[in-house]
N, C-alpha and C positions, 0 to 999 in steps of 0.2 A: 504494500500500500504506500508506504513512505509519506512524505508531506503532501503529495497530491491529494490523498484521501483525508488526512487529518486536518490539514489547514488549506482548503481550497481557496483560490484567490480570484474568483470572478463572479460577477453577479449581473445586474442589469441597470438601465437608467432608472433614476428615481422618478416619481410621478410628477406631473405638471406642477410647477410652482415651488418645488423643493429647491433648496440652495445648491444641490449638486446636480441638478438637471441641466448641465452645461457641458460642452464638448471642446476639447482642444483638437484642432485639425491642421493637417499639413499636406501639401501636395506631393505626389510621386513624380519623378522626372521621366520624361519620355524622349526618345530620339526623334529628330525632326521628320524622318521618313515614316514614323509611326503616328503621325498627327491625326490620322483618320480613325484611330481607335475609339472605343466607347469611353465615356466618363463614368467611372465606377466609384461609388462611395462605400468605404469599408467602415463598419461600425463595430468597435470593441465593446461588447455588452457586459461591462465589468464595473462593479462598485464595491467589491469586498476588499478590505485592506488588512485583514487579520491572518497571520501576524505581519505580513508585508504585502504591499502592492506588487504584483508580478507582471512584468512586461509580456504582452500577448504575442508570444513567439510564433504561434501558428498563423496569425494574421500577417506577420512579416513574410512568411513563406508564400502565402497567397498573394500578397502585394508584389512580391518578386515575380511570381509567375505571370500576373496580369501585366506588369510593366514590360517584361520580356516579350509578351505577345503583342505589344504595341498599344495597350490601353492606358488611359490617363487615370490616375487614382488619387483619391483624397481619403485620408485616414482620420476618422473621428473617434475620440476616446473620452468616455464619460468620467473617468477618474482625473484626467489631466486638467480639467477646467477649461473655460473658454466659451464658445458660442453655444446657444441652445440648439437642439436638433432642428427646430423649425427654421432658425436662421441659416443653418448650414444647408438645408434642403433648398431654401429660397435662393441662396447665393450661388450654389454649385450646380443646381439643376441636373442631377446625375441621370445617365441613361440606364443604370442598373445599381442596385444596392445589395451589399452583402452584410449580413448580421452574424457575428460570431458568438455562439453560446458555449462557454467553456465548462463551467461546473454547474451541477444540478443543485447540490445542497452542501451543508457544512459537515456532514458525516459525524455529527455529534448527537447521540441518541436522545439526550434530554432537551436539546434546543430545537433540532430539526428545522433549521432556517433554510429556506429555499431561495434560489436566485433566478427563477424563470417567470415569476408571477407578473412582471411588468411587460412581458413580451406582447400581450394583447394590446396594451396601451401604446407601445412603440410601433407596432404594425398599424394601428388605427391612425396614429399621428402621421406616419409616412403617407398613408392613403389619402388623408385630408389635404396634404400639401403637394403631392406630386403623383403622376401616373408613370410608373416604370416597373420593370420586373424586380421583385424582392426575393432574395435568396438567403436562406438561413443555413448555417453549418456550424462546425466546431465539434469538439469532443463530446460535449454534453448532448448536442443534437444527435450525434451518431448513435448514442445509446437509446434515445427516445424519439426517433424521427417522426412517427405518426402523431404522437401527442403534441410535440412542439411545432410541427408544421401547422396543425390546426390552431393551436394557441396563438401563434404569431400572425396567422392569416397570410403568410408568405405564399408566393406563387410556386416556389421551388425550394428544394433542400439539397444538400450534398452530404452524404454519409462518408466517413473515412477521410482520406486525404483529399483536400479540396483543390489543389493546384490544377490538375488536369481537368477535373469535372467542371469547374467554374469557367475556365477558358473555352472548353468545348461547348458549354451551354451558351455562352455569348455568341460563338460562331454559329450555332444552330439557330438561335433567335434572329441573327442578322441575315442568314441565308434561307430561313424558313425550312430548315431540315428537321427530321424526326429526332426523338430523344432516346430511342431504344439503346443506342450504343454509347451513351455518355456514362462513364463510370461513376457509381455512387449517387446518381441523380434520383431525387424523390420528386414525383410529379403526379398530377391528376390526369387520368385518361378515361373518357366515357363514364365518368362518375366514380371510378375506382382509383385508389392510390397505388402507384407503381413505385417500387424501390429497386433500382438497378444494382447489380453486384458492384461493390466498391473496387477500385483499382488498388493494387499494391505495387507501387513504383519500385524499380530495382535500386533507385538512388535518388537523391535530391540535388538540385543545383545549389551551390554555395550562395549564401546571402551576400549582397554587396552593400556598400555604405548607404545608398539611397533606399534600401529595403527596410531599414529601421529609421523612420523619420526622426530627425534630430530633436525637434521640439518635444516629441512624445518620449523619446529615450531620455531626454534630460529630466522630464518629470519623474520617471521611475528611478533614475539615479538619485534624485533628491529624496524621494519617498522611502526607498529601501536600501540605497547604497550599493545596489548590485544589478547586474543584467544576467541573462540566461543564454545557454547554448545547448543545442541538441547534436549529439554525435552519432545517433542511430535511431531507427524507428522499429517498431514491432517488439514482441516479447515472446520468447520460446518457453518461458516458465509456465507452470500450471497452477498457480495459486487459485484456490477455489472461488474466491470472491472477485478476482481482478478483471477489469474491463479493458486493459491494454490490448489483449489479443482481439477483442471485439472491435476496438477502434483502429488499431494500427496493424493488425495481422499477427500471426503466430510464429514469425521467424524474425531474427534480428537482421536488419539491413543497415550496414555501416556506411557512414559518410567517410570520404577519404580523409586521411590524417592531415594532409596539407590544407584542405578546405576548412577543417576545424581550427587549425592553427591560424589560418587567415581570419576566421571570425573572432578568435581571441584577440588578435592584433587590432581588428576593427573596434572591438569594445574598448580596448585601451585608448584608441584614438578618440572615442566618444567621451572619455574621461572616467570610465569605470575602473575601479580598483579591485573588484570582486565579481566572480561569475558563478552561476549555479548550473551544473550539467543536469538537464532535466530528463535524461533517459530513464526508462523504467528501471534498469540496472546498468550501470556503466561497465561493469566487469563481465560483459557477456562472453568475452574470450580474452585470454592472455595476450594474444597478438593484437587485438583491437586496442587494449589499454596501452600496451607498449608503443605501438605506432603513434597514437595520439600524443602521449607524453613526450616521446622523442621529437616529434614535430614541433611541439610547443617550445621545447628546450632549444631546438635549432633556430627558431625564430627569435629567441631572446625575449619572449613576452614575459613581463613581470606583473602577473595577475594572479592573485590568490583565488582559489575556487573550492567548491563543495560538490558532492555528488551522492546519488543513491548507490549503495553497493549491496550485492548479494553476499551474505556471510559464508561463502564457500569458495574454495579454489584459489584463495589468496595466498601469496607467498611473501616472505620478507623482502625479497628482491623487488617484487612488484610494488609493495608499499613504499619502499625507499625511492623508487623511480617516480611514483605519483607525488610524493612529497617534494622531490627536487623540481618537479614540473609545476608546483604551486598548490597541491592539495592541502587544505587547511581544516576542513570539516567533512566528516562522513556521516551519512544517515543510513543505517542498516535497516532493511525491511525484514526484521527477524520474526515479528508477530507473536511468538511465544518462546518460553524457555523450557517447555515440556516436550519431550520427544513424541509422546502420545498425541499431543495436540498438533505439533508440527506435521505429523503424518496425516492427520485428519484435514489439515489445511492444505495439503498437497504441496508442501514447501520444497521437499526434495533434499533437505539437509537436516542436521541434528544439532543438539545443543553443543556438542563437542566442536562442531564447525563454527558455531557462534562464538564460543569461548576462544578458540584459536584465532579467529579473525579479530576479535577484540584485543587480544594480547599483542598482535602485530601492530594495530593502530596505537595502542598504549606505549609500546616499545619505541615507536617513532614520534611520540608526543603529538599525535594528531587528535584533535577533539572529535568525539564521536557520540552518537546516540543510537538507541534501539527503539524502533516503533513496535508497539505491542497491541494486539487486538484481543481483548479478554471476553470470553463468553461464546466464541464461535463453536463450530462442530468439534465434538470430543472433549470440550472443556467441562470441568467439574470444580467444585471448591477445593478439592484435593489437588488437582493439577495446578490451580492457581497458587496454592501454598507451596507446592514443590517448585514451581517456577520462580517464586520469589526467593526461596532459599538458594536456588541455582544462581539467581542474579547477583547474590552477594559474592560470588566468585569472580565477577567481572569488575576489573579495576577501572576507575576513571571514566565511567560511562554515565550518560543521562538516559533514563528510561521514560519513555513517553507512552502512556497507556490510555486507551479508549475502551469503552464498554459496548459490546454488540457489534455485529458484522452487517454492514449495509448490503441489502440484496439488490442487485442490478440484473436486468434481463440478459439472457445470453451467456450467463456464467454457470459453472457447475453448482455453485451455491444456490442459485435460483431453482435448479432442478431438484436439489436435495430438499429445499424448503417446500417445494410443491409436493414431493413424495411424502414428507412428514406432516403435511397439512398445515404448515405455517402460513402459506399463501394459497390462493386459488388460481385457476388458469386465467381468470379475468381480473386478478388483483391489479390495482393501479400502482405500479412500483415507482411512478414518477414522484409521488409523494413519499418521503423517506420511510422505508420499511426495513426493519432490522431482524436478523436472526439471532436468537439466544438459545443456547443448548438446553435441552430438556432438563428440568430440575433447578435451573438458575433463574434468578430474578435480577432486574436492573438494580434495585436497591441493595440486594445482597452482594452483588459483584462490586458495586461502588464502595460499600462498606469495607470489603476485603482490601480493595486497592488503596483506599484512604488509610487503612491501617498500615499497609506497606509504606506509604509515603511518610507516615509519622515515624516509622522505624528506620527509613533510609531516605535522607534528604535529596537523593539524586532521582527520585521518582516524581514525575509530573503526571497527575491523574486528571483526566477529563479536560475541561476548558479552563485555562488559567484565569484567575480572578482579575478584576480591573486594575489592581495595584501592579500586576505584572505587565498588563497591556500598556499602562501608563509609563512604566519603566522602559519598555521597548521604544516608545515614542521619544523619550528623553535621550536614550542612547543614539537613536538615529539622528536626532538633531545635532548631536555632538560629533557626528561623522563616523560612528561605529558601523562597520560593514560585516557581512556574513551572517549566518544563522545565530540567533541570540539565545537559543536553548542552553548553550554552554554556560551562560551566566546564572541559570536558574538555581542550581544546587547551592551555589555560594549564597544567593539571596535567601533561599529557604533556610539555610543554617542560621542566618541572621534573624529572620522573621518567620519561625516555624509555624506560627498560628495565623499568619496573614497573607500568605502567598498562594498556596496550593488550593485550587478550587475543586469541586466535585462534579462540575459540568451541569449542575442543576440550576 
């Protein structure tokens, strides 16, 4: 799961009249010979900033593909401040609009905050102001295409990777061609909704400087102190709850090492001092990690970075190389410290792997945390207790634990939940629905985890309280970069009664 699931970072525009219902926008550059291309408005539908505002990298790839195809682009971002959506529409008069829906909800069982409810307002606002095709996409849309197309009122949607599908759709609309061959396209035909199979590209074109609009990038650098990089797509792991294979495909497709090093250099030119590698797991292969790190070192890039790592297959040599290349923080998607539960979660590794990986990171003085999902398949109060005792063997780590496992369609967990009667075939999973193992209760698991946090100050349980959120803001204003969970255990030791929340 990693930070994607625990701390999602996108939402939607606030409603009319709210102070944050404004957009920052900037134009994409086009070559003179491409002046006949369509004018496309790209909207980043994102208002969540906890724990940090995250640059919408997927939209940058779409922006790149459109610009390369000769289209003119304008990027509107609801977090960055600026014009209202009505003003942008009136000024730019786009020929087509793309709306990116990244996250569905906060993945916190006691809050269940959702980030899609404003889509109907956004779609209606667009319809009142302009007549042009509206396309909705993004990772969140790819999981719930039917519901979100209807909610947004959009004409079309794109499931999976949007670069090819969006460009092909614009060509088809321009030339009055059919839609059947457009990868990932969601459209209506004769009263029925059609979802074309998504494309899985063998690779992606590297981003160029103009693909990350400077004014937008500057906002995210001010807000979070970091930018992000993708070194591969897809995931060959089999975690029972995970949507990565649904969204990106079930095999790792690596970007070239030199193109990744180029992007690191671009971020440095933008003024970034820190980057986060957003891959599902960075260490999909030893060769991939080695080539990326060696390319970064050859370029002489001085940029610290963090990544998600699978706690398996790591070596001291690899850890040393990553540190030399700038690795400063590791987020391990461990999920449990019980071998029984790890097997039920279909993780494919054991606690011994977790312990070994932790020791390597500790030996190299790299900050690291373990994300834990408590209460999923196979969990009992006894496995929780054994997991806590095992965690005491891990030195210098932060443990970030949530309760319950979010059920998404298309995952093995959804089939298990259906078989066990936790959900029905017609259950609306768009509204946050959680799996909790038989015999467990939310209150019981929270009480157990809270007890762990009292006994070990390196445990973060549920959603941190406002005092911690306020601290994050102060640290960012002072220029602190990188993930801030590494500060938590120190703070909790100082204020043991006032920092750790229970998510309620």
